[in-house]
N, C-alpha and C positions, 0 to 999 in steps of 0.2 A: 504494500500500500504506500502511496506517496505521502509526503509530509503535509500535503494539503488537507488531509482528512484525519479525524480522530474518532475514537469510540467513546461511549458513555463511561466506561471504566477508566479510561485515560483522563477524561475530563474530571471525573470525581476525584481521582488521585491528585491531579495538578491543582485544582481549585479548592480542595478540601471540602467537597460536598459529598453527600451520600449518593449512591447509585440510584436510590429511589427518588431523590430530589431531581436528578437529571431526567429520569423517566417521567416524573410529574410535569416538569417544564416542557418536555416534548409532547406529552399527551394533551396539555392545555394550550399548545400552540406558541409557547414562549421561545422554544428552540426548534429550528427547522432541521429535520433529518435530510441529509443530502441524498443518501440511498441506504438500502438495507442489503445485507448479504447473509442469508440464513436468518438467524435470530439476532444478528449484530447490527446495530444502527451506527451509521457513520455521519459525522458532522463536519462542516467546513470550519477549519481552525480559526480563520479570521472572523467569521461570523460569531463563533462562540465567545471569543475574547470580548468583542464589542457588546454582544447581547448580555452576557453575564455581568458585565460592568453596569449596564443599564438596569438590569433586574436588581442587582445588589443595592444600587443607589436608591431606587424607588422603594424597595423593601425597608431600608433604613428610614425612609421618609414616612413609612406607615401604610403604604398602598397594599391592597390585597392583590393576589395573583390575577384575579379576574380583571381588576382595574388596570394593572400593569399591562396585561394583554391588550386591552382596549387602547391604552395610550401608545403602545408600541406599534399597533396596527393603524393608529390614526382614526379610530372610531369615535 
């Protein structure tokens, strides 16, 4: 796999988040899965860095995940 993509396990380890958190973010539309291979989800590394920073900031400000999703999607 190229360095452009990363897995949920790698994201969890690098950003000190639980695997379940990464899956929740994916399932609620906060993180976009680039593609799946078997049961493994792959994410674009550049997108992940930027998006997790935004989610972290808004979470600290007290926003719910549903509201964060709306803000990120421009709804």
